[in-house]
C-alpha positions as CSV (number, residue, x, y, z in Angstrom):
1,M,0.0,0.0,0.0
2,S,1.3,3.4,-0.9
3,V,1.3,6.0,1.9
4,T,1.6,9.8,2.3
5,R,2.5,11.8,5.4
6,L,-0.3,14.1,6.4
7,I,0.2,17.1,8.7
8,L,-2.9,18.7,10.3
9,M,-2.3,22.2,11.6
10,D,-4.5,24.6,13.5
11,S,-4.4,27.0,16.5
12,H,-4.1,24.0,18.9
13,G,-0.9,22.7,17.2
14,A,0.1,20.1,14.6
15,R,-0.2,16.4,14.3
16,S,1.4,14.3,11.6
17,G,1.1,10.7,10.6
18,L,0.7,8.4,7.6
19,I,-2.5,7.9,5.5
20,P,-3.0,5.5,2.6
21,S,-2.5,7.6,-0.5
22,R,-5.9,6.4,-1.8
23,G,-7.4,8.6,0.9
24,L,-6.3,11.9,-0.6
25,G,-9.5,12.2,-2.6
26,A,-11.6,11.6,0.5
27,L,-9.6,14.1,2.5
28,L,-10.1,16.8,-0.2
29,W,-13.8,15.9,-0.4
30,A,-14.2,16.4,3.3
31,L,-12.5,19.8,3.2
32,A,-14.7,20.8,0.2
33,N,-17.7,19.8,2.2
34,G,-16.9,22.1,5.1
35,A,-14.6,20.2,7.5
36,K,-13.2,23.0,9.7
37,T,-11.6,21.0,12.5
38,R,-9.9,17.6,12.9
39,S,-13.0,16.0,14.3
40,E,-15.2,17.3,11.5
41,L,-12.6,16.1,9.0
42,W,-12.6,12.5,10.4
43,A,-16.4,12.4,10.6
44,K,-16.8,13.5,7.0
45,I,-14.0,11.2,5.6
46,E,-15.7,8.3,7.4
47,K,-18.6,8.7,4.9
48,V,-16.3,8.0,1.9
49,D,-13.3,6.0,3.2
50,S,-13.8,4.4,6.5
51,G,-10.1,3.3,6.9
52,V,-8.3,6.6,6.7
53,Q,-8.6,7.9,10.3
54,E,-7.8,4.5,11.8
55,F,-4.7,4.2,9.6
56,F,-3.6,7.8,10.6
57,E,-4.1,7.2,14.3
58,S,-2.2,3.9,14.0
59,N,0.7,5.6,12.3
60,L,1.1,8.9,14.2
61,D,4.5,10.5,14.5
62,S,5.6,11.0,18.1
63,N,6.3,14.7,17.1
64,P,5.1,16.4,13.9
65,V,7.5,15.6,11.1
66,L,7.8,17.9,8.0
67,E,9.2,15.2,5.7
68,G,7.6,13.3,2.9
69,V,7.3,9.5,2.9
70,G,6.2,7.1,0.2
71,D,4.1,9.2,-2.2
72,G,4.9,12.5,-0.5
73,L,3.6,15.0,2.0
74,L,0.3,16.9,2.4
75,V,0.0,19.8,4.9
76,I,-3.4,21.2,5.9
77,N,-3.5,24.4,7.8
78,W,-7.0,25.5,8.8
79,D,-5.9,28.8,10.3
80,H,-4.5,29.9,6.9
81,C,-7.0,27.9,4.8
82,C,-4.0,26.4,3.0
83,I,-3.3,23.0,1.5
84,E,0.3,22.4,0.6
85,S,1.3,19.3,-1.3
86,F,4.7,17.8,-2.0
87,Q,4.0,14.9,-4.2
88,E,5.2,13.5,-7.5
89,F,2.3,11.3,-8.6
90,Q,-0.9,12.8,-7.2
91,P,-1.0,16.6,-7.6
92,I,-3.9,18.2,-5.7
93,R,-6.6,19.9,-7.6
94,R,-9.4,22.2,-6.7
95,E,-11.9,19.7,-8.4
96,G,-11.8,16.0,-8.4
97,V,-13.5,12.8,-7.2
98,A,-13.2,10.6,-4.1
99,Y,-13.5,6.9,-4.6
100,R,-15.4,5.0,-1.9
101,H,-13.5,2.6,0.2
102,N,-14.4,0.6,3.3
103,G,-10.9,0.4,4.8
104,C,-10.2,-3.0,3.2
105,Y,-11.2,-2.6,-0.5
106,S,-12.7,-0.2,-3.0
107,L,-16.5,-0.2,-3.3
108,E,-18.0,-0.5,-6.7
109,E,-20.0,2.7,-6.4
110,D,-19.8,5.9,-8.4
111,P,-17.0,8.3,-7.2
112,V,-18.1,11.3,-5.2
113,P,-17.2,14.6,-6.8
114,Y,-15.8,17.5,-4.9
115,Q,-14.8,21.2,-5.5
116,L,-12.8,23.1,-3.0
117,G,-14.0,26.7,-2.4
118,D,-12.0,29.7,-3.4
119,D,-11.3,30.3,0.3
120,W,-8.7,27.4,0.2
121,H,-5.2,28.3,-1.1
122,L,-3.5,25.4,-2.9
123,I,0.2,25.1,-3.2
124,D,1.3,22.1,-5.2
125,H,5.0,21.3,-5.3
126,Q,5.7,18.6,-7.9
127,F,9.1,17.0,-8.0
């Protein structure tokens, strides 16, 4: 399974850990659908990909790490409404789709479209 390091930042601090790279679409879908806190993010992601939060919580860094792993690094900063991506294979886009997953396998359902609002600033660093 390919992984990406995710850093979640807000006024309470930062947490980092690994997520399955397949979860990037679900993560962006959750943000596009109004997730403004970590708990809202996980509640929304659960509707599309039920394994992402458990994987993240099982693969937390003891201290936040600003270093890519596997497919790269994704930083979400709610205070600045900024998503910064350091990835080679999966550049982030304002529009896209999230594929449904139950934590073990993909579900054969139509993908869920998303569109991030203009309030989100995207910085995409491709190597």
